[in-house]
Structure formats: structure tokens, C-alpha cells
C-alpha positions in Angstrom: 14.4 12.0 21.6 13.2 11.9 25.2 14.4 15.4 25.7 12.5 16.6 22.6 9.4 14.7 23.8 9.6 16.4 27.2 9.9 19.8 25.6 6.9 19.2 23.3 4.9 17.7 26.1 5.2 21.0 28.1 3.9 22.9 25.0 1.1 20.6 23.6 0.7 17.9 26.3 2.0 14.3 26.4 -0.5 12.9 23.9 0.1 15.7 21.4 3.9 15.3 21.7 3.6 11.5 21.1 1.3 12.1 18.2 3.5 14.7 16.6 6.8 12.8 17.0 5.2 9.5 15.9 3.6 11.1 12.8 6.9 12.9 12.0 9.0 9.8 12.3 6.6 7.8 10.1 6.5 10.6 7.5 10.3 10.9 7.5 10.7 7.1 6.9 8.0 7.0 4.3 9.7 9.8 2.4 13.0 7.9 2.2 11.0 4.8 1.4 9.4 6.4 -1.7 12.8 7.7 -2.9 14.3 4.2 -2.5 11.3 2.4 -4.2 11.3 4.6 -7.2 15.1 4.0 -7.7 14.5 0.2 -7.1 11.7 0.1 -9.6 13.9 1.8 -12.2 16.6 -0.8 -11.6 14.2 -3.8 -11.6 12.7 -2.6 -14.9 16.1 -2.0 -16.4 17.4 -5.5 -15.5 14.2 -7.1 -16.7 14.8 -5.4 -20.0 18.6 -6.0 -20.0 19.4 -2.3 -19.4 21.4 -0.6 -16.7 18.9 2.0 -15.5 20.0 5.2 -13.8 23.8 5.4 -13.5 24.8 9.0 -13.8 23.6 10.8 -10.6 25.3 9.2 -7.6 26.7 5.6 -7.4 24.5 3.4 -9.6 22.1 6.3 -10.0 21.2 6.3 -6.2 20.7 10.1 -6.1 18.5 10.2 -9.3 15.2 10.2 -7.4 16.5 13.1 -5.1 17.2 15.1 -8.3 13.7 14.3 -9.5 12.2 15.3 -6.2 14.0 18.7 -6.4 12.8 19.1 -10.0 9.2 18.5 -8.9 9.6 20.9 -6.0 10.7 23.6 -8.4 7.8 23.1 -10.9 5.0 25.6 -11.1 1.6 24.4 -9.7 -0.8 24.9 -12.5 -4.6 24.8 -11.8 -6.8 24.6 -15.0 -9.5 27.3 -15.1 -12.5 25.0 -15.5 -11.8 22.7 -12.5 -13.8 22.4 -9.3 -11.0 24.2 -7.4 -11.6 23.0 -3.9 -12.0 19.4 -4.9 -9.1 19.6 -7.3 -6.8 20.9 -4.5 -8.1 18.6 -1.8 -7.7 15.3 -3.7 -3.9 15.0 -3.4 -4.2 15.8 0.4 -7.0 13.2 0.9 -5.0 10.5 -0.8 -1.9 11.3 1.3 -3.5 11.3 4.8 -4.7 7.6 4.9 -1.2 6.3 4.0 0.2 7.8 7.2 -2.7 6.4 9.2 -2.2 2.9 7.6 1.5 2.9 8.4 0.8 3.6 12.1 -1.4 0.5 12.4 1.2 -2.1 11.3 2.8 -3.8 14.4 6.6 -3.5 14.0 7.4 -5.8 16.9 6.2 -7.4 20.1 5.4 -3.9 21.4 2.2 -2.2 20.4 1.9 -0.4 17.1 1.9 3.4 17.2 -1.9 3.4 17.1 -2.8 -0.2 18.0 -6.5 -1.1 17.8 -8.3 -4.3 18.8 -9.9 -4.3 15.3 -6.8 -3.2 13.5 -7.4 -5.3 10.4 -10.9 -3.9 9.8 -9.5 -0.3 10.1 -6.7 -1.2 7.6 -9.3 -2.5 5.1 -11.4 0.7 5.5 -8.5 3.1 5.3 -7.1 1.4 2.2 -10.4 2.0 0.4 -10.4 5.8 1.1 -7.8 6.3 -1.6 -10.3 5.5 -4.3 -12.4 8.4 -3.2 -9.4 10.8 -3.6 -8.7 9.3 -7.1 -12.3 9.8 -8.2 -12.3 13.3 -6.8 -9.1 14.1 -8.7 -10.6 12.7 -12.0 -14.0 14.3 -11.6 -12.8 17.8 -10.5 -10.3 18.0 -13.4 -13.0 18.6 -15.9 -11.1 16.4 -18.3 -12.7 13.4 -20.0 -9.5 11.3 -19.7 -9.3 12.1 -16.0 -13.0 11.3 -15.4 -12.7 8.0 -17.2 -9.6 7.1 -15.1 -11.5 8.0 -11.9 -14.5 5.9 -12.9 -12.3 3.0 -13.7 -10.5 3.3 -10.4 -13.8 3.1 -8.4 -14.9 0.0 -10.4 -11.5 -1.7 -9.9 -11.2 -1.1 -6.2 -14.8 -2.2 -5.5 -14.1 -5.4 -7.4 -10.8 -6.2 -5.9 -11.5 -5.1 -2.3 -13.9 -8.1 -2.0 -11.4 -10.9 -2.7 -8.8 -9.1 -0.5 -11.3 -9.0 2.4 -12.3 -12.6 1.9 -8.7 -13.8 1.9 -8.0 -11.8 5.0 -11.1 -13.4 6.6 -9.6 -16.8 6.1 -6.7 -15.7 8.3 -9.2 -14.2 10.9 -11.0 -17.6 11.1 -7.7 -19.3 12.0 -6.5 -16.6 14.4 -9.9 -15.8 15.9 -9.0 -12.1 16.1 -8.9 -8.9 14.1 -5.9 -7.6 16.2 -2.8 -7.6 14.0 -0.5 -8.1 16.9 -2.4 -11.2 18.1 -2.5 -12.5 14.5 1.3 -12.3 14.4 1.7 -13.9 17.9 -0.4 -16.9 16.8 1.7 -17.7 13.8 4.0 -20.4 15.0 3.9 -21.5 11.4 3.3 -18.8 8.7 -0.4 -18.8 7.7 0.7 -18.8 4.0 1.4 -22.5 4.5 -2.1 -23.0 5.8 -3.7 -20.6 3.3 -1.6 -20.5 0.1 -4.7 -19.7 -2.0 -5.7 -16.9 0.2 -2.2 -15.5 0.2 -2.1 -15.5 -3.6 -5.5 -13.9 -3.9 -4.5 -11.2 -1.3 -1.3 -10.5 -3.3 -3.3 -10.1 -6.6 -5.9 -7.9 -4.8 -3.4 -5.5 -3.2 -1.6 -5.3 -6.6 -4.8 -4.2 -8.2 -5.8 -1.9 -5.3 -2.5 0.0 -5.6 -3.1 0.5 -9.4 0.0 -1.5 -10.3 0.5 -3.1 -13.7 -1.0 -5.3 -15.0 -3.9 -3.6 -13.2 -3.0 0.1 -13.8 -6.1 0.7 -15.9 -7.1 4.0 -14.1 -3.9 5.7 -15.5 -3.4 3.7 -18.7 -1.2 6.1 -20.6 -1.8 4.4 -23.9 -5.5 5.2 -23.6 -6.1 8.0 -21.1 -2.9 10.1 -21.4 -2.3 10.1 -17.6 -5.7 9.0 -16.3 -7.0 10.6 -13.2 -3.8 12.7 -12.6 -3.6 14.1 -16.2 -4.1 17.8 -15.0 -1.8 17.6 -12.0 1.8 19.0 -12.0 4.6 19.4 -9.6 4.2 18.3 -6.0 0.5 17.7 -6.5 1.4 15.0 -9.0 4.1 13.8 -6.6 1.7 13.3 -3.8 -0.3 10.7 -5.9 2.9 8.7 -6.4 4.0 9.2 -2.8 0.6 7.6 -1.8 1.0 4.8 -4.4 4.5 3.7 -3.3 3.7 4.1 0.3 0.6 1.9 -0.1 2.7 -0.7 -1.8 4.9 -1.0 1.3 2.1 -0.7 3.8 -0.1 -3.3 2.2 3.0 -5.5 1.6 3.7 -5.3 5.4 0.0 -6.1 6.1 0.3 -9.1 3.8 3.5 -10.1 5.7 1.7 -9.7 9.0 -1.2 -11.9 7.9 0.6 -14.6 6.0 4.4 -14.5 6.6 4.7 -14.2 10.4 5.0 -10.4 10.5 7.9 -9.3 12.8 8.7 -12.9 13.8 12.1 -14.3 12.8 15.3 -15.9 14.2 16.3 -14.3 17.5 13.6 -11.6 17.3 12.4 -12.6 20.9 15.9 -12.1 22.2 16.8 -8.9 20.3 13.6 -6.9 19.8 15.2 -4.5 17.3 15.2 -7.4 14.8 11.4 -7.4 14.7 11.0 -4.3 12.5 13.8 -5.4 10.3 12.2 -8.8 9.6 8.8 -7.1 9.0 10.2 -4.6 6.6 12.3 -7.2 4.8 9.2 -9.3 4.2 7.3 -6.2 3.1 10.0 -5.3 0.6 9.9 -8.8 -0.8 6.2 -8.4 -1.5 6.9 -5.0 -3.1 9.6 -6.5 -5.2 7.2 -9.2 -6.4 4.7 -6.4 -7.4 7.5 -4.7 -9.4 8.5 -8.0 -11.0 4.9 -8.6 -12.1 4.7 -5.2 -13.6 7.6 -5.8 -16.0 6.5 -9.4 -16.7 2.8 -9.3 -17.6 1.0 -7.2 -20.2 -1.7 -4.7 -19.1 -5.2 -6.2 -19.0 -8.1 -4.7 -20.9 -10.7 -3.2 -18.6 -13.3 -5.9 -19.3 -10.7 -8.6 -18.7 -9.7 -7.0 -15.4 -13.4 -6.9 -14.2 -14.1 -10.5 -15.4 -10.9 -11.7 -13.6 -12.2 -10.2 -10.3 -15.9 -11.0 -10.4 -15.8 -14.4 -12.3 -12.6 -15.9 -10.9 -11.1 -14.3 -7.8 -14.3 -13.7 -5.8 -15.7 -17.3 -6.4 -12.3 -18.8 -5.6 -12.0 -16.7 -2.4 -15.5 -17.6 -1.3 -14.8 -21.3 -1.8 -11.5 -21.0 0.0 -13.2 -19.3 2.9 -15.9 -22.0 3.1 -13.2 -24.8 3.0 -11.3 -23.0 5.7 -14.4 -22.9 7.9 -15.2 -26.6 7.3 -11.6 -27.7 8.0 -11.4 -25.7 11.2 -14.6 -27.2 12.4 -13.3 -30.7 11.7 -9.6 -30.2 12.7 -9.2 -27.2 15.0 -5.7 -25.7 14.9 -5.8 -24.6 18.6 
């Protein structure tokens, strides 16, 4: 790896070589992650319904998602005539880019994240909201009423659920006194989920809604909107939307683990640094598994129920929890 870095550094400079190798490594891992999560979700859904799931292609169907990927790569890319062509083609790219940026901000160990920032949590919140712009662009540019409705629903949903996610994260910021994700992890001698169980639950519900996962998958409700915002997309354009969805699940799961579950901390992580990323990813995958479990346990909400749940329950509870946290910290400082 160092030899490759040196070769690239002579061509594009040290910063360019680091950026290219880092982005390439992140993209390679995220690709395998998506293939694994699709297989895992099929297995989770199958066992929830007392079925076997994929079994034919590879051991226990492990190669089924690779076969599906090859099928999508071979499909023709169809662009409807009446679309806004530039916006229609740019939307899958726009939803794909923030996922790589988000993944680079999560601290994998005591060492710095690939793109560490002192206000990393604020940047994560901002980047996670960009995906809704891409979803609305995809729906609006498709010139399809089902797709437009899916895009409009997505905007309303993300605006509603971004607020309780931010308020629950602010409760952690009050305790840690920093927006730096590395420092938040370093300060967790006890996981903050034990101090802030309500904030942790609200954060989990919020990121489930933000990633358009059932029972909050209203923007692509196939029983009402055919395919929602991605109705007119085919082949790899369609795949990019699901690449972004499954990547966001893992990244936001890791952010939740960073805020509430101690991040990369675990037994012997200080002695053997390679355990740090392992602990963080294990915690992130536990959060993802809970999202999948919820999908196959709860029925889909109606759109009015989903909005009422956010504005009338989650946001007031998150505000009260933030106020109680501030009062308790004034009365009994943790530091």
C-alpha cells in the first residue's frame, strides 16, 4: 500500500494520493457492505416469516446478491422522453456522493477519521440531509405523478424526522461538550445510551425514518406509488439509490454507535488498535439488524400517522429530554 501511495504521490501529489486511496478503500468496503446487507435482509425477512430465503446461488444463497448485481449491470439504461434529462441523470449521482463523505467522517479508532473535523457531528447531520434533495430531484424530473408524490413525501418526512434526530444528538453534545466525534467517543467511560436512553431511542427511530426504512418507507410505498421516487429508474441508476440506502443504514448506525454505544471502544481496544474498527462495525451492524427487524415486525404507517408521530410525539419528547438533560447537568455535572 505504501508503494502504491508513493507512486500516486509522484503523479498527483501526497494529498491527492491519500484522497484517492482513501476514497477507493471506502468505496470498495461499502460495495461489499451493500452486497452483504441485501443478503442479510433477505435472510432476516425469511426467518421472520418462517422461510429459508436465498439458498440456491452459493452456500446459503451467499452469492445471490452478486448475481443480482451482474443482472443490474447488464440491464439497459432507459430514459423516458418527457423527463428533465440533466436532473434525471444527476439525481442518482447526487444521492451517491454524500454517502462516501459520511463514511469518511466516522472515527474507526483512536486515530483520526479519514476526514476528521472538529465539528464532525454537525457535518454528518448536514450531509445526511442532502439525500432528500436527490430523492426530490429524482421524483420531480421523472415527469411521473407517482414519482413526484414520492419525492414530496420524502421531503416532508426528512424535514420532520431530522429535528428529533438533531435534538437527541444535542443531548449527547451537552454531556460531551463537543461536536468532535472522536472526543465524544473518548469521553464515554460509560456508554451515553445509559445516561440518555430516551435520546438513543429517538435517534434510532429518526435514522430509521431518514433512511426510508419500513415502517417509514412512505416515499416508495409500492402499494400506493408503484415504486415511488425511483419508478422510472432502471439498471444501475436504480441500484445507486439502493446502494445509498444500505450505505446510509450502516453509516448512520455507526454514528449512533459513536454517540450512544461507545463507538470504537471495547475490551482490549487500547492494547490492540485493530479491534477498534471491529467493535465499531459490530455495533453499527447491530443497529442495522434492529432496523431490519423493525421492518419485518411493524406494519407501514399511513402518511398522516407518520407526520403526526414526528411532530406531535417525537419532537416534544426530544425537546423535553434535552431540557431535562440541561437541568440535570447544571445540578449534577458529569465531569
